[in-house]
C-alpha positions as CSV (number, residue, x, y, z in Angstrom):
1,X,103.2,36.2,145.5
2,X,106.8,37.4,143.3
3,X,105.8,40.4,141.3
4,X,107.9,41.0,138.1
5,X,108.8,44.7,138.8
6,X,107.6,48.0,140.6
7,X,104.2,49.0,140.5
8,X,103.3,51.8,142.6
9,X,99.5,52.6,143.2
10,X,98.5,49.0,141.0
11,X,94.5,48.2,141.5
12,X,91.5,49.8,140.6
13,X,91.3,54.0,141.8
14,X,88.5,55.0,143.2
15,X,86.2,57.3,141.8
16,X,86.7,60.6,143.2
17,X,90.2,60.0,141.8
18,X,89.7,60.0,138.5
19,X,89.9,64.1,137.6
20,X,91.2,66.0,134.8
21,X,95.0,65.2,135.2
22,X,96.8,61.9,135.3
23,X,100.6,61.8,135.2
24,X,102.7,58.8,135.1
25,X,106.0,57.7,134.7
26,X,107.9,54.1,133.7
27,X,111.6,53.5,134.8
28,X,113.5,50.6,133.1
29,X,115.9,47.7,134.1
30,X,118.3,49.0,131.4
31,X,118.6,52.3,128.6
32,X,116.2,52.2,126.0
33,X,117.0,52.3,122.5
34,X,115.8,54.5,120.1
35,X,114.0,51.8,117.8
36,X,112.6,50.3,121.0
37,X,110.9,53.6,122.0
38,X,108.0,53.5,120.1
39,X,107.2,49.8,120.5
40,X,106.7,51.0,124.2
41,X,104.4,53.6,123.0
42,X,102.5,51.4,120.8
43,X,99.0,50.9,122.8
44,X,99.7,52.3,125.7
45,X,95.7,52.9,126.9
46,X,94.2,56.5,125.3
47,X,93.9,58.3,128.6
48,X,97.7,58.5,129.4
49,X,99.2,58.6,126.1
50,X,100.3,62.1,125.5
51,X,102.8,64.7,126.2
52,X,105.9,61.5,126.2
53,X,109.1,62.5,127.8
54,X,111.9,60.5,127.4
55,X,115.1,59.5,129.3
56,X,117.4,57.2,128.5
57,X,115.7,54.5,131.0
58,X,112.9,56.5,132.0
59,X,109.9,57.7,130.2
60,X,107.0,60.5,131.5
61,X,104.0,60.4,130.2
62,X,100.0,61.3,130.9
63,X,96.8,62.9,130.0
64,X,96.1,65.3,127.1
65,X,95.0,68.9,129.1
66,X,92.0,68.1,131.2
67,X,90.8,65.0,129.6
68,X,91.8,62.4,131.7
69,X,88.3,61.9,133.2
70,X,86.3,62.3,129.9
71,X,89.0,60.4,127.9
72,X,88.1,57.4,130.6
73,X,84.7,57.8,130.1
74,X,84.6,57.8,126.6
75,X,87.1,55.3,125.5
76,X,85.6,52.4,127.8
77,X,82.1,53.1,129.4
78,X,79.7,50.9,126.4
79,X,79.6,52.7,122.9
80,X,75.8,53.2,122.8
81,X,76.1,55.5,125.6
82,X,79.2,57.3,124.1
83,X,76.8,57.9,120.6
84,X,73.6,58.9,122.2
85,X,75.7,61.5,124.2
86,X,77.5,62.9,120.9
87,X,74.3,62.5,118.4
88,X,72.3,64.7,121.4
89,X,74.8,67.7,121.3
90,X,75.2,66.9,117.4
91,X,71.7,68.0,117.2
92,X,72.2,70.5,120.2
93,X,69.4,68.8,121.7
94,X,70.9,70.2,125.3
95,X,67.6,68.3,127.1
96,X,68.7,65.2,125.9
97,X,72.7,65.6,126.2
98,X,72.3,66.3,129.9
99,X,70.5,63.4,130.5
100,X,72.9,61.1,127.9
101,X,75.5,62.7,130.0
102,X,74.3,61.3,133.2
103,X,73.7,58.0,132.0
104,X,77.5,58.2,130.4
105,X,78.8,58.9,134.3
106,X,76.7,56.6,135.6
107,X,78.9,54.4,133.8
108,X,82.0,55.5,134.7
109,X,82.9,52.6,137.6
110,X,82.7,50.6,134.7
111,X,84.7,52.6,132.6
112,X,87.7,52.4,135.2
113,X,87.5,49.0,135.1
114,X,87.9,48.7,131.1
115,X,90.8,51.7,131.6
116,X,92.9,49.0,134.3
117,X,92.2,46.1,132.4
118,X,93.5,48.0,129.5
119,X,96.5,49.4,131.6
120,X,97.9,46.1,132.9
121,X,97.5,44.5,129.5
122,X,100.4,47.4,128.3
123,X,102.3,47.5,130.7
124,X,102.8,43.8,130.7
125,X,103.6,43.7,127.0
126,X,106.2,46.5,127.6
127,X,107.8,44.4,129.9
128,X,108.5,42.0,127.6
129,X,110.2,44.7,125.3
130,X,112.1,46.4,128.2
131,X,112.4,45.2,131.6
132,X,110.4,47.5,133.6
133,X,112.1,48.6,137.2
134,X,109.2,50.9,138.6
135,X,106.2,52.0,137.0
136,X,104.6,54.9,139.1
137,X,100.5,54.4,138.1
138,X,97.8,56.9,138.5
139,X,96.7,58.0,142.1
140,X,93.7,57.0,144.5
141,X,94.7,53.0,144.2
142,X,93.7,51.1,147.2
143,X,96.7,51.3,149.8
144,X,96.2,47.7,150.6
145,X,96.8,46.2,147.1
146,X,99.7,43.3,147.4
147,X,101.3,44.7,144.3
148,X,101.3,47.8,145.4
149,X,102.2,46.9,149.0
150,X,105.6,44.7,147.5
151,X,106.4,47.5,145.6
152,X,107.0,49.8,149.1
153,X,108.8,47.5,150.5
154,X,111.4,47.1,147.5
155,X,111.5,50.3,147.0
156,X,114.8,51.9,148.6
157,X,116.6,48.3,147.6
158,X,115.4,49.0,143.9
159,X,115.5,52.9,143.5
160,X,117.9,54.5,145.7
161,X,121.2,53.7,143.6
162,X,119.2,54.7,140.4
163,X,118.1,57.8,141.3
164,X,121.0,58.5,142.7
165,X,123.2,58.2,140.5
166,X,121.7,58.8,136.7
167,X,123.0,61.9,135.1
168,X,120.3,63.6,132.8
169,X,122.0,64.3,129.0
170,X,119.7,67.5,128.5
171,X,117.6,70.1,130.3
172,X,114.0,68.7,128.8
173,X,115.9,65.0,130.5
174,X,116.4,67.5,134.1
175,X,113.4,68.7,134.0
176,X,111.6,65.5,134.0
177,X,113.8,63.9,136.1
178,X,113.2,66.4,139.2
179,X,109.7,65.8,138.4
180,X,110.2,61.8,139.1
181,X,112.5,62.6,142.2
182,X,109.5,64.4,143.8
183,X,107.2,61.6,143.4
184,X,110.0,59.1,144.7
185,X,111.6,61.1,147.3
186,X,108.4,60.5,150.4
187,X,109.3,56.5,150.1
188,X,112.9,57.1,150.2
189,X,112.9,59.1,153.4
190,X,111.9,57.1,155.1
191,X,112.3,56.7,159.5
192,X,114.5,53.9,160.4
193,X,113.2,51.2,162.2
194,X,114.2,51.0,165.8
195,X,116.9,47.9,165.5
196,X,118.7,50.1,163.1
197,X,119.3,52.8,164.7
198,X,123.0,52.9,165.3
199,X,124.7,54.3,168.6
200,X,126.8,57.0,166.1
201,X,123.5,58.0,164.7
202,X,121.8,58.6,168.1
203,X,125.0,61.2,168.6
204,X,124.1,62.6,165.3
205,X,126.6,61.6,162.9
206,X,125.4,60.5,159.7
207,X,125.8,57.3,157.8
208,X,125.4,56.4,154.4
209,X,122.1,55.8,154.1
210,X,121.8,59.2,156.1
211,X,123.7,60.8,153.5
212,X,121.5,59.6,150.5
213,X,118.7,61.0,152.2
214,X,120.3,63.9,153.0
215,X,121.1,64.9,149.4
216,X,117.9,63.9,148.3
217,X,116.0,65.9,150.6
218,X,118.5,68.9,150.5
219,X,118.1,68.6,146.3
220,X,113.7,68.7,146.9
221,X,114.6,71.8,149.0
222,X,116.9,73.6,146.9
223,X,114.5,72.8,143.9
224,X,111.6,74.7,145.3
225,X,113.4,78.0,146.8
226,X,111.0,80.8,145.7
227,X,112.2,84.1,144.7
228,X,110.3,86.4,146.1
229,X,107.1,86.4,148.6
230,X,105.5,83.6,148.6
231,X,101.4,83.7,148.2
232,X,99.5,81.3,150.4
233,X,97.8,78.4,148.7
234,X,99.8,78.6,145.5
235,X,102.4,76.4,143.9
236,X,105.3,78.0,145.3
237,X,103.6,77.3,149.0
238,X,102.8,73.9,148.2
239,X,105.8,73.0,146.6
240,X,107.7,74.7,150.0
241,X,105.5,73.0,152.1
242,X,105.9,69.8,150.6
243,X,110.2,69.7,150.9
244,X,109.4,70.5,154.8
245,X,107.5,67.4,154.6
246,X,109.9,65.3,153.1
247,X,112.9,67.3,155.9
248,X,110.5,66.3,158.4
249,X,110.2,62.3,157.8
250,X,114.2,62.5,158.1
251,X,114.1,65.0,161.4
252,X,111.7,63.0,163.8
253,X,113.3,59.4,164.1
254,X,113.8,59.7,167.8
255,X,117.3,60.4,167.5
256,X,118.9,63.8,168.3
257,X,116.8,66.1,166.3
258,X,119.0,69.1,166.2
259,X,121.8,67.2,165.3
260,X,119.9,66.0,162.2
261,X,118.5,69.3,161.3
262,X,122.0,70.6,161.1
263,X,122.8,68.2,159.1
264,X,120.8,69.6,156.5
265,X,122.0,72.6,154.3
266,X,121.0,75.6,155.9
267,X,118.6,76.7,153.1
268,X,116.9,73.3,153.8
269,X,116.9,74.3,157.3
270,X,114.5,77.2,156.8
271,X,112.4,75.3,154.5
272,X,111.6,72.8,156.8
273,X,111.1,75.1,159.5
274,X,108.8,77.6,157.4
275,X,106.4,74.4,157.1
276,X,103.3,73.6,158.3
277,X,104.9,70.3,159.0
278,X,107.6,72.5,161.7
279,X,104.5,74.0,163.5
280,X,102.7,71.0,163.7
281,X,105.7,69.4,165.2
282,X,106.3,72.9,167.9
283,X,109.9,71.7,165.7
284,X,111.3,75.7,166.6
285,X,110.7,74.8,170.1
286,X,112.7,72.4,170.7
287,X,115.9,74.3,170.0
288,X,117.6,76.3,172.4
289,X,118.0,79.5,171.1
290,X,115.1,79.3,168.2
291,X,115.9,83.6,167.3
292,X,119.7,82.9,167.3
293,X,119.6,79.9,165.7
294,X,117.7,81.1,162.7
295,X,119.7,84.3,162.4
296,X,123.1,82.4,162.2
297,X,121.2,80.1,159.6
298,X,120.4,83.2,157.3
299,X,123.8,84.4,157.6
300,X,124.7,80.4,156.3
301,X,122.9,80.1,153.2
302,X,125.0,80.7,150.2
303,X,124.6,84.0,148.2
304,X,122.8,82.0,145.5
305,X,120.5,81.4,147.9
306,X,119.9,84.6,149.3
307,X,116.9,85.6,147.5
308,X,114.8,83.0,149.6
309,X,116.1,83.9,152.9
310,X,113.5,86.9,153.3
311,X,110.4,84.6,152.0
312,X,111.0,82.0,154.2
313,X,111.1,83.9,157.8
314,X,108.0,85.4,156.3
315,X,106.4,82.3,156.2
316,X,108.1,81.3,159.5
317,X,106.8,84.0,161.5
318,X,103.2,83.6,159.7
319,X,102.9,79.9,160.8
320,X,104.6,79.5,164.2
321,X,101.2,82.7,165.0
322,X,98.8,80.7,162.4
323,X,98.4,84.1,160.8
324,X,97.5,81.7,157.6
325,X,94.4,80.3,155.7
326,X,95.2,77.1,156.8
327,X,94.2,78.4,160.7
328,X,91.2,79.8,162.0
329,X,92.6,82.4,164.5
330,X,96.4,83.6,165.8
331,X,97.8,82.6,168.5
332,X,98.7,85.7,170.5
333,X,101.0,83.6,172.8
334,X,103.2,83.1,170.0
335,X,103.4,86.9,169.1
336,X,106.7,87.5,170.8
337,X,108.5,84.7,168.4
338,X,106.5,85.2,165.5
339,X,108.0,88.9,165.9
340,X,111.6,88.0,166.8
341,X,111.2,86.0,163.1
342,X,110.0,88.8,161.1
343,X,112.5,91.4,162.6
344,X,114.9,89.2,161.3
345,X,114.4,90.1,157.5
346,X,114.4,93.7,157.8
347,X,118.1,94.2,157.8
348,X,118.1,91.8,155.0
349,X,119.1,94.0,151.4
350,X,116.5,91.5,149.9
351,X,114.0,92.4,152.1
352,X,110.4,94.1,151.2
353,X,108.1,97.0,151.7
354,X,105.6,94.6,152.1
355,X,107.9,92.6,155.1
356,X,108.3,96.2,157.0
357,X,104.3,96.1,157.4
358,X,103.9,93.1,158.6
359,X,106.5,93.4,161.0
360,X,104.7,96.8,161.9
361,X,101.4,95.0,162.4
362,X,102.7,92.0,164.6
363,X,104.1,94.6,166.5
364,X,100.9,96.5,166.8
365,X,99.2,93.0,167.5
366,X,101.6,92.4,170.6
367,X,101.0,95.7,172.3
368,X,104.3,97.5,171.0
369,X,102.8,100.3,169.3
370,X,105.8,102.5,169.4
371,X,108.0,100.1,168.1
372,X,105.8,99.9,165.2
373,X,105.2,103.2,164.3
374,X,109.3,103.1,164.1
375,X,109.4,100.1,161.9
376,X,106.7,101.6,159.4
377,X,108.6,104.8,159.4
378,X,111.9,102.8,159.2
379,X,110.1,101.5,155.8
380,X,108.8,104.5,154.7
381,X,112.4,106.1,154.8
382,X,113.6,102.7,152.7
383,X,111.4,102.7,149.9
384,X,109.1,105.6,150.3
385,X,105.6,106.4,150.2
386,X,104.4,103.1,149.1
387,X,100.3,102.2,150.0
388,X,101.0,98.9,152.0
389,X,103.5,101.3,154.1
390,X,101.4,104.1,154.4
391,X,98.1,102.3,155.6
392,X,100.6,100.2,158.5
393,X,102.1,103.5,158.9
394,X,98.6,105.1,159.8
395,X,97.2,102.1,162.2
396,X,100.8,102.5,163.7
397,X,100.2,106.4,164.7
398,X,96.8,105.6,165.8
399,X,98.1,102.4,167.9
400,X,100.8,104.7,169.6
401,X,98.6,107.7,170.3
402,X,95.9,105.6,171.6
403,X,98.3,104.4,173.7
404,X,99.3,108.0,175.2
405,X,95.7,108.6,176.1
C-alpha cells in the first residue's frame, strides 16, 4: 500500500498514553506561505490546537498546559456525559460530580477514537492545502501500524537532507527545530545492516552517511551539556541520557568501537561514557586504558564546553559504581575505576566542593582512609569550611582513626 506522506505514530493511541501533555509537528514538502498558515491551523482538533510555533517549512503545536487528556474527554465523549458532569459541578453536588466523572472516564476509549478520526480528517485536509512530508503524531500508537511502519522504512531518505540543510531564521525557530531534531534523531541514527558495512568503515573511516550521523549525534549531545552538577532524575540528566543512547546506536554496529568513538566530538564522547547506555554495554571497559583515555578526552574538550567536564566525570564515576537511584546497590568491584574517574575532576578549575566530598567518600569505600582524609583536607583548603566538606572530613578522620587501631 502506498501512503501519501510519512506519519510517525499513526493509529489509535493506547489509553495510558493519553496523559497531560501532547506535542506534535508537521514538516511540509515546501515552504508554507503566510496566507496558507491560517488554512493549515483551521480545524485542528482541539486537544492539539495550541502553542503553535512556525518555521518556513514546519510547524510545532500541541496541548494547552496539562489539558491533553481532559480536552480529549470533554471534546469527544458523549455530550450527555459531559453535561451531567458540568451540571453536578455547577450545583456543587460533589457526590454526583464524582459519579459523573467516573462515567466520563469510562467513555475515554470512545473519545480517543473520535479524536483520532478527527485528527486524520484534519491532516488529510492539510495535505491538500500544502503537501506534507512528515507528520509526527501523538505517542502511544501501535508499533505494527502499516502507515507507521512504512514511514519508519522511508524516514532516513525523506528527512535526513531536510533536517541537515534547513537554516532557521530566528531564535524561536532554532529552538523549535532543536526539539524536532531531538525527536527525529533516533530514527536517523540507525545501526547499518551488515550488507551495507564497507571494509573502510570496519577500519574506522567515516563515509558520508556516518558523517551525517555524527553531526546529528554531536548536535544533540552538545545541546544537552550541563553547566553545573547534574541532579539525578532531573530534566538535565534525562537529556544527557537520551544523547548517550543516541550515540550508542551509532557506536555499536559490529565494527571498530573505539575508532567510531574517536570520530565523535570530545564532549559527545564524555556524554556517552557518562550514560547508562555506556554502562550497560560496559563501553569504558572496551578501552585499552580507560583512565588515560578519559583524561586526554577532557583536555580536548573546547574551552567553551569545559563547564561540562566535571559534571560528566561525576556522572561517569557514579554510573560505573552504580551509585545512582537507578541501581539498588553499588558494585564494590568497580570502586577502583570509579575512584580514578572522580579523581580526574579534582584538578579541574571548575571543580566544586561536592566533588571533593564525593572523591573522599569513594576512597573511604575503597578502604583508602589516608587518601580520603587527604582529599577532604585538600577540599577544605581550596573551598573553606563548607558543610559538605566538613562532613566528609569528619568521616575520613573517623575512618583513618579506625585504620590506625
